[in-house]
C-alpha positions as CSV (number, residue, x, y, z in Angstrom):
1,M,17.4,-5.0,38.7
2,W,15.7,-3.9,35.6
3,F,13.0,-6.6,36.4
4,A,12.3,-5.6,39.7
5,A,12.1,-1.9,38.4
6,V,9.8,-2.9,35.7
7,L,7.5,-4.9,38.0
8,L,7.4,-2.0,40.4
9,V,6.1,0.4,37.7
10,F,3.5,-2.1,37.0
11,C,2.5,-2.5,40.2
12,L,2.3,1.2,40.9
13,L,-0.1,1.6,37.8
14,Y,-2.2,-1.2,38.8
15,G,-2.6,0.4,42.3
16,C,-3.4,3.9,40.6
17,I,-6.1,2.3,38.4
18,R,-7.7,0.2,41.5
19,A,-7.7,3.5,43.5
20,V,-9.7,5.4,40.8
21,A,-11.8,2.5,39.1
22,M,-14.8,1.2,39.9
23,P,-14.6,-2.0,41.9
24,V,-15.1,-5.0,39.7
25,H,-16.5,-8.2,40.8
26,Y,-14.9,-11.4,39.2
27,A,-16.8,-14.8,39.1
28,D,-14.9,-17.7,40.0
29,T,-14.7,-19.3,36.6
30,P,-12.1,-21.6,35.6
31,P,-9.9,-20.9,32.4
32,T,-10.7,-22.5,29.5
33,G,-8.8,-24.3,26.7
34,R,-10.2,-21.7,24.3
35,G,-9.0,-18.8,26.4
36,V,-5.4,-19.9,26.9
37,A,-5.3,-20.5,23.0
38,G,-6.7,-17.2,22.6
39,F,-4.3,-15.2,24.8
40,I,-1.4,-17.1,23.4
41,L,-2.1,-16.2,20.0
42,L,-3.0,-12.5,21.1
43,M,0.4,-12.4,22.9
44,G,2.2,-13.7,20.1
45,L,0.2,-11.3,17.4
46,V,1.2,-8.1,19.6
47,T,4.8,-9.3,20.1
48,F,5.3,-9.6,16.6
49,A,3.7,-6.3,15.8
50,V,5.7,-4.4,18.2
51,R,9.1,-6.3,16.9
52,V,8.3,-5.1,13.2
53,F,9.2,-1.6,14.5
54,I,11.4,-2.3,17.5
55,P,13.4,-5.5,17.0
56,E,13.8,-7.8,20.2
57,N,17.4,-7.0,20.5
58,V,16.8,-3.3,21.1
59,A,17.6,-2.2,24.9
60,V,16.8,0.9,26.5
61,L,18.2,0.8,30.0
62,N,18.9,-2.8,29.5
63,V,15.1,-3.1,29.3
64,H,13.7,-4.6,25.9
65,P,10.8,-2.7,24.5
66,G,10.2,-6.1,22.0
67,D,9.2,-7.8,24.9
68,F,7.0,-5.3,26.7
69,P,3.4,-7.2,25.2
70,Q,4.7,-10.2,26.9
71,Y,5.4,-8.5,30.2
72,I,2.1,-6.4,30.1
73,L,-0.2,-9.3,29.2
74,M,1.3,-12.0,31.6
75,F,1.2,-9.3,34.5
76,S,-2.6,-8.8,33.4
77,A,-3.1,-12.7,33.4
78,G,-1.6,-12.7,36.8
79,V,-3.9,-10.2,38.2
80,L,-7.1,-12.2,36.5
81,A,-5.8,-15.6,38.0
82,Y,-5.7,-13.9,41.4
83,R,-9.0,-12.2,41.3
84,R,-10.8,-15.3,39.8
85,R,-8.9,-17.7,42.3
86,W,-7.3,-19.8,39.8
87,L,-4.4,-20.5,41.5
88,E,-6.2,-22.3,44.2
89,T,-9.2,-23.8,42.0
90,V,-7.8,-24.7,38.8
91,S,-7.8,-28.5,38.1
92,A,-4.3,-29.9,38.3
93,R,-4.9,-32.4,35.5
94,W,-6.3,-29.7,33.3
95,A,-3.4,-27.4,33.7
96,L,-0.6,-30.3,33.4
97,R,-2.1,-31.6,30.1
98,W,-2.2,-28.1,28.6
99,A,1.3,-27.4,30.0
100,A,2.6,-30.7,28.3
101,G,0.7,-30.1,25.0
102,L,1.9,-26.6,24.8
103,L,5.6,-27.2,25.8
104,V,5.6,-30.2,23.3
105,A,4.2,-28.0,20.5
106,S,6.4,-25.3,21.4
107,A,9.7,-27.9,20.9
108,A,8.5,-28.9,17.6
109,L,8.0,-25.3,16.6
110,F,11.5,-24.5,17.9
111,A,12.9,-27.2,15.6
112,A,11.1,-25.7,12.6
113,L,12.6,-22.3,13.3
114,M,16.0,-23.6,13.8
115,I,15.9,-25.7,10.6
116,Y,14.0,-23.3,8.2
117,G,14.6,-20.0,9.9
118,G,18.4,-19.7,9.0
119,A,19.9,-20.5,12.2
120,I,21.6,-23.7,11.1
121,H,23.1,-21.9,8.3
122,G,24.3,-19.1,10.7
123,D,21.7,-16.8,9.7
124,T,19.9,-15.5,12.8
125,S,18.7,-12.0,11.1
126,R,15.1,-12.5,11.2
127,Y,14.6,-13.8,14.7
128,S,14.8,-10.6,16.3
129,G,11.8,-9.0,14.4
130,G,10.9,-7.4,11.1
131,Y,8.0,-8.3,8.8
132,N,8.6,-12.1,8.4
133,I,7.4,-15.6,9.2
134,V,10.4,-16.4,11.2
135,S,9.6,-13.5,13.8
136,F,6.1,-14.3,13.7
137,G,6.9,-17.8,14.7
138,K,9.5,-17.1,17.3
139,S,6.8,-14.5,19.0
140,V,4.2,-17.4,19.0
141,W,6.6,-20.0,20.4
142,E,7.8,-17.5,23.2
143,S,4.2,-17.1,24.3
144,A,3.6,-20.6,24.0
145,V,6.5,-21.5,26.1
146,C,5.7,-18.8,28.6
147,V,2.1,-19.9,29.2
148,G,2.9,-23.7,29.2
149,A,5.8,-23.3,31.4
150,S,3.6,-21.1,33.9
151,L,0.8,-23.5,34.0
152,A,3.4,-26.4,34.8
153,I,5.2,-24.1,37.5
154,L,2.1,-22.9,39.4
155,V,0.0,-26.4,39.6
156,G,3.5,-28.6,40.2
157,Y,4.5,-26.5,43.1
158,R,0.9,-26.2,44.4
159,E,0.5,-30.1,44.4
160,L,3.9,-30.9,45.5
161,F,5.5,-28.2,47.3
162,D,2.6,-26.8,49.5
163,R,4.7,-27.0,52.8
164,Q,7.7,-25.4,53.9
165,G,10.4,-26.8,56.5
166,A,12.9,-24.8,58.3
167,F,15.6,-24.8,55.8
168,A,13.2,-23.9,53.2
169,K,11.7,-21.1,55.3
170,L,15.4,-19.9,55.4
171,L,15.9,-19.9,51.6
172,S,12.8,-18.0,51.3
173,D,13.3,-15.5,54.0
174,N,16.7,-14.6,52.1
175,A,15.7,-14.9,48.6
176,F,14.9,-11.3,47.8
177,A,18.3,-10.0,49.6
178,V,20.2,-12.7,47.6
179,Y,18.7,-11.5,44.3
180,L,19.7,-8.1,45.2
181,F,23.0,-8.5,46.1
182,H,24.5,-11.6,44.6
183,P,26.1,-9.6,41.7
184,P,29.6,-8.3,43.6
185,V,29.6,-11.8,45.4
186,L,29.5,-13.5,42.1
187,I,32.1,-11.3,40.6
188,T,34.4,-11.7,43.3
189,A,34.3,-15.4,43.5
190,A,34.8,-15.4,39.6
191,I,38.0,-13.6,40.0
192,L,39.5,-15.7,42.9
193,L,38.5,-18.7,40.8
194,H,40.1,-17.5,37.6
195,S,43.4,-18.7,38.2
196,V,42.2,-22.2,39.6
197,D,43.5,-24.8,37.0
198,A,40.1,-26.9,36.5
199,A,37.8,-27.7,33.5
200,P,35.6,-24.7,32.8
201,L,32.5,-26.7,33.6
202,L,33.8,-27.8,36.6
203,K,34.7,-24.1,37.6
204,A,31.2,-22.9,36.5
205,V,29.9,-25.5,38.9
206,L,32.1,-24.3,41.8
207,L,31.6,-20.6,41.1
208,T,27.6,-21.4,41.1
209,L,27.9,-23.1,44.8
210,T,30.4,-20.7,46.1
211,A,28.5,-17.7,45.0
212,A,25.0,-19.3,46.3
213,V,26.3,-20.3,49.7
214,L,28.2,-17.1,50.3
215,T,25.4,-14.9,49.3
216,F,22.9,-16.8,51.5
217,C,25.1,-16.5,54.4
218,L,25.5,-12.7,53.9
219,S,22.1,-12.1,54.1
220,A,21.3,-14.3,56.7
221,L,24.1,-13.5,59.0
222,A,24.4,-9.8,58.4
223,L,22.3,-8.1,55.9
224,R,19.0,-9.1,57.2
225,R,20.1,-8.3,60.8
226,I,20.6,-4.7,60.2
227,P,17.2,-3.0,61.4
228,V,16.9,-1.0,58.3
229,L,17.4,-3.7,55.6
230,Q,15.5,-6.0,57.6
231,R,12.6,-4.1,57.3
232,I,13.0,-3.7,53.4
233,L,14.4,-7.4,52.8
C-alpha cells in the first residue's frame, strides 16, 4: 500500500497548489524528442545525486527515498501530459519510435552495466548508489526504461484497447479492490499449495491463477456489494 499512500500525498499536495496558485493556461503543444531526452537526463542526474547520500536500498516505511526523484518527476510529467492533452493528441508513430529507441538503448546499457559494473562477478555494491559511474548509469537506465515503457503503454493502449466489453469492465471495476485485498488471499492460497507435490514453476502458475480468480470473485460477489465499501472501491 506504500505506493497508493505516496500517490495520495502527491495528489493532496497538487490539489493544495492548484487551490492557491494562479491558473496556468497550457498550449496544446506536442512533446519533442529534445524534451524527452532532456527529461530522461534530468531524472537520471537527480536520482544519481540523491543516491549519493541515500542509497536505493535504504527504506523508510517500505518507501525508498532514493527513488523519490523519479516519482516526483513522473507525477509532474503526468500532470503536464494531461494539461497539454498529450494522451489524446501525441502521434502514435512518434511515441512508438521513441519508445522503441529508448528500450533498445536501455537493453544495451543494461548489458554494459551487468558486464562492467561487477554483477557478473558477484559485486553489486555500486548499483544502489554512491559517487560512481555505475550508479549514474543505473539511474539513467531506470529513467530511460520508465519513459520508454510509459510511451509504449500509453500509446499502445490508446490505439489498441480503446474499447471495453462486459468482461473487461468487470475486471476494471474490481481492480482497485483486488489491489487492496489480494495479500491475505495470496498468502492463504500459498499456504494451501505448500504441501502440493509439483514443480515450483507449476505451483507458481497455480498460485497466481488461484489467487487472481479468488480475489476477483471476493471483490465482485462480496466486498463491492457492501454499501460503505462500494462507495470507496
